[in-house]
MIROMAR-481780 format. One record per residue (C-alpha): residue number from 1; chain; x, y, z negated. Coordinates in Angstrom, 2 decimals, padded with zeros to 5 digits, always signed. Layout:
N
<node NUM, A, <X, Y, Z>>
...
This chain:
365
<node 1, A, <-003.41, +082.35, -068.87>>
<node 2, A, <-000.63, +081.76, -066.34>>
<node 3, A, <-001.72, +078.15, -065.93>>
<node 4, A, <-005.28, +079.28, -065.15>>
<node 5, A, <-004.04, +081.65, -062.46>>
<node 6, A, <-001.84, +079.01, -060.86>>
<node 7, A, <-004.43, +076.25, -060.70>>
<node 8, A, <-003.37, +072.74, -059.73>>
<node 9, A, <+000.02, +073.55, -058.21>>
<node 10, A, <+002.47, +070.84, -059.30>>
<node 11, A, <+005.34, +072.84, -057.81>>
<node 12, A, <+004.49, +075.83, -059.98>>
<node 13, A, <+004.17, +073.61, -063.05>>
<node 14, A, <+007.70, +072.34, -062.45>>
<node 15, A, <+009.03, +075.82, -061.65>>
<node 16, A, <+007.62, +077.27, -064.87>>
<node 17, A, <+009.06, +074.35, -066.84>>
<node 18, A, <+012.48, +075.05, -065.31>>
<node 19, A, <+012.64, +071.66, -063.62>>
<node 20, A, <+014.47, +070.91, -060.39>>
<node 21, A, <+012.16, +071.39, -057.42>>
<node 22, A, <+011.90, +068.82, -054.64>>
<node 23, A, <+011.79, +069.38, -050.90>>
<node 24, A, <+008.00, +069.08, -050.97>>
<node 25, A, <+007.83, +071.52, -053.88>>
<node 26, A, <+009.80, +074.00, -051.80>>
<node 27, A, <+007.45, +073.64, -048.85>>
<node 28, A, <+004.46, +074.12, -051.13>>
<node 29, A, <+005.91, +077.33, -052.55>>
<node 30, A, <+006.88, +078.62, -049.09>>
<node 31, A, <+003.23, +078.32, -048.09>>
<node 32, A, <+001.70, +079.45, -051.37>>
<node 33, A, <-000.87, +082.20, -050.77>>
<node 34, A, <-000.36, +084.30, -053.90>>
<node 35, A, <+002.91, +086.13, -053.35>>
<node 36, A, <+002.51, +088.14, -056.57>>
<node 37, A, <+002.32, +084.96, -058.61>>
<node 38, A, <+005.30, +083.46, -056.78>>
<node 39, A, <+007.34, +086.57, -057.51>>
<node 40, A, <+006.23, +086.64, -061.13>>
<node 41, A, <+007.28, +083.05, -061.75>>
<node 42, A, <+010.63, +083.68, -060.02>>
<node 43, A, <+011.15, +086.75, -062.19>>
<node 44, A, <+010.48, +084.74, -065.32>>
<node 45, A, <+013.19, +082.32, -064.21>>
<node 46, A, <+015.54, +085.23, -063.49>>
<node 47, A, <+015.03, +086.75, -066.92>>
<node 48, A, <+015.55, +083.42, -068.65>>
<node 49, A, <+018.84, +082.85, -066.81>>
<node 50, A, <+020.47, +086.28, -066.63>>
<node 51, A, <+018.33, +088.72, -068.60>>
<node 52, A, <+017.56, +092.26, -067.43>>
<node 53, A, <+021.02, +093.23, -066.18>>
<node 54, A, <+021.37, +094.00, -062.47>>
<node 55, A, <+024.94, +093.81, -061.22>>
<node 56, A, <+026.84, +095.21, -058.24>>
<node 57, A, <+030.45, +095.54, -057.15>>
<node 58, A, <+032.51, +098.34, -055.65>>
<node 59, A, <+033.21, +096.59, -052.36>>
<node 60, A, <+035.05, +097.61, -049.23>>
<node 61, A, <+034.03, +095.77, -046.07>>
<node 62, A, <+036.83, +095.25, -043.58>>
<node 63, A, <+036.25, +093.76, -040.14>>
<node 64, A, <+039.73, +093.00, -038.85>>
<node 65, A, <+038.45, +092.30, -035.33>>
<node 66, A, <+035.23, +092.18, -033.36>>
<node 67, A, <+036.72, +089.80, -030.77>>
<node 68, A, <+034.97, +086.44, -030.95>>
<node 69, A, <+035.15, +083.25, -028.92>>
<node 70, A, <+031.59, +082.47, -030.03>>
<node 71, A, <+028.57, +084.32, -028.66>>
<node 72, A, <+025.85, +083.83, -031.24>>
<node 73, A, <+022.33, +084.75, -030.23>>
<node 74, A, <+021.69, +086.48, -033.55>>
<node 75, A, <+024.82, +088.67, -033.53>>
<node 76, A, <+025.15, +092.26, -032.29>>
<node 77, A, <+028.74, +092.68, -033.51>>
<node 78, A, <+030.89, +090.37, -031.37>>
<node 79, A, <+032.85, +091.38, -028.26>>
<node 80, A, <+034.82, +089.28, -025.80>>
<node 81, A, <+038.58, +089.71, -025.60>>
<node 82, A, <+039.32, +092.48, -023.10>>
<node 83, A, <+036.02, +094.32, -023.54>>
<node 84, A, <+036.31, +098.11, -023.59>>
<node 85, A, <+035.21, +098.36, -027.22>>
<node 86, A, <+037.01, +095.25, -028.49>>
<node 87, A, <+039.56, +095.84, -031.26>>
<node 88, A, <+041.96, +093.97, -033.52>>
<node 89, A, <+043.66, +095.70, -036.44>>
<node 90, A, <+047.26, +095.01, -037.41>>
<node 91, A, <+048.02, +093.96, -041.00>>
<node 92, A, <+049.51, +097.42, -041.52>>
<node 93, A, <+046.35, +099.16, -040.29>>
<node 94, A, <+044.28, +096.95, -042.56>>
<node 95, A, <+046.44, +097.84, -045.56>>
<node 96, A, <+046.09, +101.56, -044.81>>
<node 97, A, <+042.31, +101.26, -044.87>>
<node 98, A, <+042.42, +099.17, -048.03>>
<node 99, A, <+044.53, +101.86, -049.72>>
<node 100, A, <+041.81, +104.41, -049.00>>
<node 101, A, <+039.19, +101.99, -050.32>>
<node 102, A, <+041.04, +101.50, -053.59>>
<node 103, A, <+041.29, +105.27, -053.99>>
<node 104, A, <+037.48, +105.31, -053.60>>
<node 105, A, <+037.21, +102.90, -056.53>>
<node 106, A, <+036.85, +099.55, -054.76>>
<node 107, A, <+037.76, +096.51, -056.85>>
<node 108, A, <+037.43, +094.01, -054.00>>
<node 109, A, <+037.94, +093.97, -050.26>>
<node 110, A, <+035.60, +091.81, -048.19>>
<node 111, A, <+037.38, +090.77, -044.98>>
<node 112, A, <+035.64, +089.00, -042.10>>
<node 113, A, <+035.88, +089.15, -038.32>>
<node 114, A, <+035.23, +087.07, -035.24>>
<node 115, A, <+036.76, +083.86, -033.92>>
<node 116, A, <+039.76, +085.51, -032.30>>
<node 117, A, <+041.25, +083.09, -029.76>>
<node 118, A, <+044.82, +084.42, -029.98>>
<node 119, A, <+045.58, +085.28, -033.61>>
<node 120, A, <+047.92, +082.79, -035.34>>
<node 121, A, <+047.65, +081.70, -038.95>>
<node 122, A, <+050.64, +083.91, -039.74>>
<node 123, A, <+048.56, +087.00, -038.91>>
<node 124, A, <+046.11, +086.20, -041.71>>
<node 125, A, <+048.92, +085.40, -044.15>>
<node 126, A, <+050.62, +088.70, -043.33>>
<node 127, A, <+047.34, +090.57, -043.83>>
<node 128, A, <+046.85, +089.15, -047.30>>
<node 129, A, <+050.46, +089.48, -048.38>>
<node 130, A, <+050.65, +093.18, -047.54>>
<node 131, A, <+047.40, +093.85, -049.38>>
<node 132, A, <+048.54, +091.96, -052.48>>
<node 133, A, <+051.99, +093.53, -052.42>>
<node 134, A, <+050.65, +097.09, -052.41>>
<node 135, A, <+047.38, +096.50, -054.32>>
<node 136, A, <+047.98, +093.59, -056.71>>
<node 137, A, <+044.83, +094.20, -058.76>>
<node 138, A, <+042.48, +094.28, -055.78>>
<node 139, A, <+040.60, +091.03, -055.17>>
<node 140, A, <+040.70, +089.67, -051.63>>
<node 141, A, <+037.44, +088.01, -050.59>>
<node 142, A, <+038.18, +086.96, -047.04>>
<node 143, A, <+037.31, +084.68, -044.12>>
<node 144, A, <+034.12, +082.68, -043.97>>
<node 145, A, <+034.10, +078.89, -043.88>>
<node 146, A, <+033.19, +079.21, -040.20>>
<node 147, A, <+036.34, +081.28, -039.54>>
<node 148, A, <+038.48, +078.78, -041.46>>
<node 149, A, <+037.01, +075.89, -039.47>>
<node 150, A, <+037.69, +077.70, -036.18>>
<node 151, A, <+041.23, +078.56, -037.28>>
<node 152, A, <+041.85, +074.90, -038.07>>
<node 153, A, <+040.82, +073.89, -034.55>>
<node 154, A, <+042.77, +076.74, -032.96>>
<node 155, A, <+046.05, +076.19, -034.82>>
<node 156, A, <+045.75, +072.39, -035.21>>
<node 157, A, <+046.35, +072.68, -038.95>>
<node 158, A, <+044.12, +070.88, -041.43>>
<node 159, A, <+041.52, +072.91, -043.27>>
<node 160, A, <+043.26, +072.10, -046.55>>
<node 161, A, <+046.59, +073.34, -045.17>>
<node 162, A, <+045.08, +076.61, -043.99>>
<node 163, A, <+043.25, +077.26, -047.25>>
<node 164, A, <+046.34, +076.41, -049.31>>
<node 165, A, <+048.54, +078.76, -047.30>>
<node 166, A, <+046.02, +081.58, -047.47>>
<node 167, A, <+045.62, +081.10, -051.21>>
<node 168, A, <+049.38, +081.31, -051.60>>
<node 169, A, <+049.34, +084.51, -049.52>>
<node 170, A, <+046.78, +086.16, -051.80>>
<node 171, A, <+043.29, +084.88, -050.99>>
<node 172, A, <+041.15, +085.09, -054.14>>
<node 173, A, <+037.68, +084.04, -052.97>>
<node 174, A, <+035.59, +083.64, -049.83>>
<node 175, A, <+032.44, +085.36, -048.58>>
<node 176, A, <+029.38, +083.31, -047.76>>
<node 177, A, <+028.91, +084.23, -044.11>>
<node 178, A, <+028.61, +081.77, -041.25>>
<node 179, A, <+026.23, +079.54, -043.19>>
<node 180, A, <+023.21, +080.89, -041.23>>
<node 181, A, <+020.87, +077.88, -041.51>>
<node 182, A, <+022.35, +074.41, -041.88>>
<node 183, A, <+019.62, +072.30, -040.27>>
<node 184, A, <+020.75, +071.06, -036.82>>
<node 185, A, <+017.29, +071.60, -035.30>>
<node 186, A, <+017.56, +075.37, -035.78>>
<node 187, A, <+021.29, +076.06, -035.96>>
<node 188, A, <+022.00, +075.51, -032.26>>
<node 189, A, <+019.25, +077.96, -031.35>>
<node 190, A, <+020.72, +080.87, -033.36>>
<node 191, A, <+024.48, +080.29, -033.10>>
<node 192, A, <+026.71, +079.31, -030.22>>
<node 193, A, <+030.32, +078.15, -030.52>>
<node 194, A, <+030.27, +077.94, -034.30>>
<node 195, A, <+030.76, +074.99, -036.65>>
<node 196, A, <+027.81, +072.81, -037.55>>
<node 197, A, <+026.03, +073.22, -040.85>>
<node 198, A, <+027.70, +070.11, -042.24>>
<node 199, A, <+031.12, +071.31, -041.10>>
<node 200, A, <+030.50, +074.60, -042.93>>
<node 201, A, <+029.58, +072.71, -046.09>>
<node 202, A, <+032.59, +070.38, -045.80>>
<node 203, A, <+034.93, +073.34, -045.31>>
<node 204, A, <+033.64, +075.30, -048.28>>
<node 205, A, <+033.77, +072.15, -050.42>>
<node 206, A, <+037.48, +071.90, -049.69>>
<node 207, A, <+037.90, +075.54, -050.68>>
<node 208, A, <+036.08, +074.94, -053.97>>
<node 209, A, <+038.24, +071.89, -054.65>>
<node 210, A, <+041.32, +074.11, -054.28>>
<node 211, A, <+039.93, +076.56, -056.82>>
<node 212, A, <+038.75, +079.10, -054.26>>
<node 213, A, <+035.23, +080.14, -055.25>>
<node 214, A, <+032.82, +081.58, -052.71>>
<node 215, A, <+029.47, +083.15, -052.02>>
<node 216, A, <+026.87, +081.44, -049.83>>
<node 217, A, <+024.32, +083.03, -047.51>>
<node 218, A, <+021.14, +082.07, -045.70>>
<node 219, A, <+020.08, +083.87, -042.52>>
<node 220, A, <+016.31, +084.07, -042.22>>
<node 221, A, <+013.59, +086.03, -040.43>>
<node 222, A, <+014.16, +084.90, -036.84>>
<node 223, A, <+012.81, +081.64, -035.38>>
<node 224, A, <+013.09, +079.34, -038.39>>
<node 225, A, <+010.32, +077.29, -039.98>>
<node 226, A, <+009.72, +076.74, -043.72>>
<node 227, A, <+011.39, +073.33, -043.63>>
<node 228, A, <+014.65, +074.89, -042.42>>
<node 229, A, <+014.67, +077.30, -045.37>>
<node 230, A, <+013.99, +074.59, -047.93>>
<node 231, A, <+016.57, +072.26, -046.38>>
<node 232, A, <+019.20, +075.02, -046.57>>
<node 233, A, <+018.53, +075.76, -050.24>>
<node 234, A, <+018.64, +072.10, -051.22>>
<node 235, A, <+021.98, +071.61, -049.47>>
<node 236, A, <+023.39, +074.60, -051.35>>
<node 237, A, <+022.10, +073.14, -054.60>>
<node 238, A, <+023.56, +069.70, -053.98>>
<node 239, A, <+027.01, +071.08, -053.18>>
<node 240, A, <+026.88, +073.35, -056.23>>
<node 241, A, <+026.26, +070.27, -058.37>>
<node 242, A, <+029.45, +068.71, -056.98>>
<node 243, A, <+031.80, +071.70, -057.12>>
<node 244, A, <+030.31, +074.55, -059.15>>
<node 245, A, <+032.13, +076.77, -056.67>>
<node 246, A, <+029.38, +079.11, -055.48>>
<node 247, A, <+029.34, +082.49, -057.24>>
<node 248, A, <+026.12, +083.87, -055.79>>
<node 249, A, <+023.56, +083.11, -053.10>>
<node 250, A, <+022.70, +085.94, -050.70>>
<node 251, A, <+019.61, +085.67, -048.49>>
<node 252, A, <+020.42, +087.67, -045.34>>
<node 253, A, <+017.56, +089.22, -043.40>>
<node 254, A, <+017.99, +088.89, -039.64>>
<node 255, A, <+018.54, +092.30, -038.06>>
<node 256, A, <+017.01, +092.35, -034.61>>
<node 257, A, <+018.45, +095.30, -032.69>>
<node 258, A, <+021.00, +094.57, -029.93>>
<node 259, A, <+020.92, +090.79, -030.37>>
<node 260, A, <+020.39, +088.15, -027.71>>
<node 261, A, <+017.30, +086.91, -029.53>>
<node 262, A, <+015.76, +090.34, -029.01>>
<node 263, A, <+016.90, +090.67, -025.40>>
<node 264, A, <+015.38, +087.30, -024.50>>
<node 265, A, <+012.17, +088.17, -026.38>>
<node 266, A, <+012.51, +085.18, -028.67>>
<node 267, A, <+012.08, +087.57, -031.61>>
<node 268, A, <+010.20, +090.82, -031.05>>
<node 269, A, <+009.93, +092.14, -034.60>>
<node 270, A, <+011.88, +091.82, -037.81>>
<node 271, A, <+010.14, +089.76, -040.45>>
<node 272, A, <+007.77, +091.41, -042.90>>
<node 273, A, <+008.62, +092.65, -046.37>>
<node 274, A, <+006.19, +090.05, -047.69>>
<node 275, A, <+008.36, +087.33, -046.15>>
<node 276, A, <+011.51, +088.94, -047.57>>
<node 277, A, <+010.08, +088.78, -051.08>>
<node 278, A, <+008.94, +085.19, -050.59>>
<node 279, A, <+012.48, +084.19, -049.59>>
<node 280, A, <+014.04, +085.90, -052.62>>
<node 281, A, <+011.56, +084.25, -054.98>>
<node 282, A, <+011.95, +080.80, -053.44>>
<node 283, A, <+015.76, +081.08, -053.55>>
<node 284, A, <+015.59, +081.83, -057.26>>
<node 285, A, <+013.26, +078.93, -058.01>>
<node 286, A, <+015.00, +076.32, -055.85>>
<node 287, A, <+018.42, +077.18, -057.30>>
<node 288, A, <+017.38, +077.81, -060.91>>
<node 289, A, <+019.69, +076.31, -063.54>>
<node 290, A, <+022.40, +075.54, -060.96>>
<node 291, A, <+023.27, +079.00, -059.61>>
<node 292, A, <+022.54, +082.02, -061.79>>
<node 293, A, <+023.04, +084.80, -059.29>>
<node 294, A, <+020.63, +085.64, -056.46>>
<node 295, A, <+021.86, +088.72, -054.61>>
<node 296, A, <+019.64, +091.27, -052.88>>
<node 297, A, <+021.50, +092.73, -049.91>>
<node 298, A, <+020.09, +096.26, -049.98>>
<node 299, A, <+021.90, +097.09, -046.70>>
<node 300, A, <+019.44, +094.87, -044.83>>
<node 301, A, <+016.35, +095.70, -046.91>>
<node 302, A, <+016.68, +099.38, -047.59>>
<node 303, A, <+016.80, +100.64, -051.17>>
<node 304, A, <+013.07, +100.72, -051.91>>
<node 305, A, <+012.38, +097.14, -050.85>>
<node 306, A, <+015.56, +096.06, -052.64>>
<node 307, A, <+014.06, +097.40, -055.87>>
<node 308, A, <+010.95, +095.27, -055.36>>
<node 309, A, <+013.11, +092.22, -054.58>>
<node 310, A, <+014.82, +092.70, -057.94>>
<node 311, A, <+011.40, +092.12, -059.51>>
<node 312, A, <+010.89, +088.92, -057.50>>
<node 313, A, <+013.86, +086.95, -058.75>>
<node 314, A, <+016.84, +089.01, -057.61>>
<node 315, A, <+019.56, +089.90, -060.10>>
<node 316, A, <+022.37, +091.50, -058.09>>
<node 317, A, <+022.72, +094.20, -055.40>>
<node 318, A, <+025.95, +092.82, -053.85>>
<node 319, A, <+027.86, +096.09, -053.71>>
<node 320, A, <+028.59, +099.50, -052.26>>
<node 321, A, <+029.36, +098.12, -048.76>>
<node 322, A, <+031.81, +100.87, -047.87>>
<node 323, A, <+032.47, +100.62, -044.10>>
<node 324, A, <+030.08, +097.74, -043.42>>
<node 325, A, <+030.18, +097.34, -039.63>>
<node 326, A, <+028.14, +094.25, -038.79>>
<node 327, A, <+024.77, +095.58, -039.93>>
<node 328, A, <+025.70, +099.00, -038.57>>
<node 329, A, <+026.01, +097.36, -035.14>>
<node 330, A, <+022.37, +096.37, -035.54>>
<node 331, A, <+021.30, +099.88, -036.48>>
<node 332, A, <+021.29, +099.77, -040.31>>
<node 333, A, <+022.61, +102.46, -042.70>>
<node 334, A, <+025.25, +100.70, -044.76>>
<node 335, A, <+026.95, +102.78, -047.45>>
<node 336, A, <+026.07, +103.71, -051.02>>
<node 337, A, <+027.94, +104.75, -054.15>>
<node 338, A, <+028.12, +102.97, -057.50>>
<node 339, A, <+026.13, +105.81, -059.04>>
<node 340, A, <+023.36, +105.50, -056.44>>
<node 341, A, <+023.07, +101.77, -057.06>>
<node 342, A, <+022.93, +102.35, -060.82>>
<node 343, A, <+020.11, +104.86, -060.29>>
<node 344, A, <+018.19, +102.33, -058.20>>
<node 345, A, <+018.34, +099.89, -061.10>>
<node 346, A, <+017.38, +102.43, -063.75>>
<node 347, A, <+014.32, +103.43, -061.72>>
<node 348, A, <+012.86, +099.93, -062.21>>
<node 349, A, <+013.77, +099.87, -065.92>>
<node 350, A, <+016.54, +097.32, -065.60>>
<node 351, A, <+020.13, +097.58, -066.88>>
<node 352, A, <+022.76, +098.44, -064.23>>
<node 353, A, <+026.27, +097.07, -064.55>>
<node 354, A, <+029.30, +097.17, -062.29>>
<node 355, A, <+030.89, +093.72, -061.93>>
<node 356, A, <+033.99, +092.22, -060.43>>
<node 357, A, <+034.10, +089.53, -057.73>>
<node 358, A, <+033.41, +086.77, -060.26>>
<node 359, A, <+030.51, +088.56, -061.98>>
<node 360, A, <+032.47, +089.68, -065.01>>
<node 361, A, <+031.07, +093.02, -066.22>>
<node 362, A, <+033.43, +095.98, -065.74>>
<node 363, A, <+031.15, +098.71, -067.11>>
<node 364, A, <+027.56, +099.38, -068.05>>
<node 365, A, <+025.64, +102.54, -067.17>>
């Protein structure tokens, strides 16, 4: 029956068989008319790989600074040093906020910021040491590959040296931000002053080789074309084959408000929900059998669309996002409780489970 509905699509034949999809397969699926069928096939792959459990973490999001030497066209968060609303937290201030987060039930702290032109490596070491000293059981997921690359250039230390020192100071894993889209034809049009796509991949590969696992993201819904999406997913897949270091892949919907892309009228509307679901489904199918977890970032989608995305290949809701500031800068509500996320999952007849940073189950609901 499914074969009759699909017709002569070779890409769908391979997707249903669980085979690795090619670049051309990816383009075919990106342009496939029947979104419901695309989502259904992705959901079959999801169920085969991870079953009906939907996971999420109790996460605290900490932005240690909004000062950034870059000025990315897609970002509403950054400020230049000296701006009236620029800030940089001390390690002690960070620890005080983390203490509150742990009291709220957080099991991990997600720490990212901007490319601060004046902070030394010792600042980041001190931040992690004070957190680990006072909260030894809390996992530190901190600093994107883009931040590490910038810090290497700023301090004239090798990437390996920086990662090794931060690991010794308490770094457990890394978030997936800064990946944006890897293809050079699109990257320079959405980021400014940030590492190239290949430099991001090389940096995260070094982290994986040191035993530091990470997430990986993909920013979509702005001025990209289908080939940029497919290229990004294949590069993730190829690196995962080499290192096995990615924990989850998180498609990030571009949030328009207050960005340069909006101000210059390069993007006038956020992408449709139909496109969101297509991206989730394609991510699942392109990465099937190499990366089990496809995360639905409900902060960007809203809770109702996130539920639909979980039926189009998604298997994880990322987390509670306590104090998430980057999407808030673009006008998004950003906080939820563990109980609210569990209810979201139950409403679509799936099995909610709280996880840790590495996707080990902490409790079922």
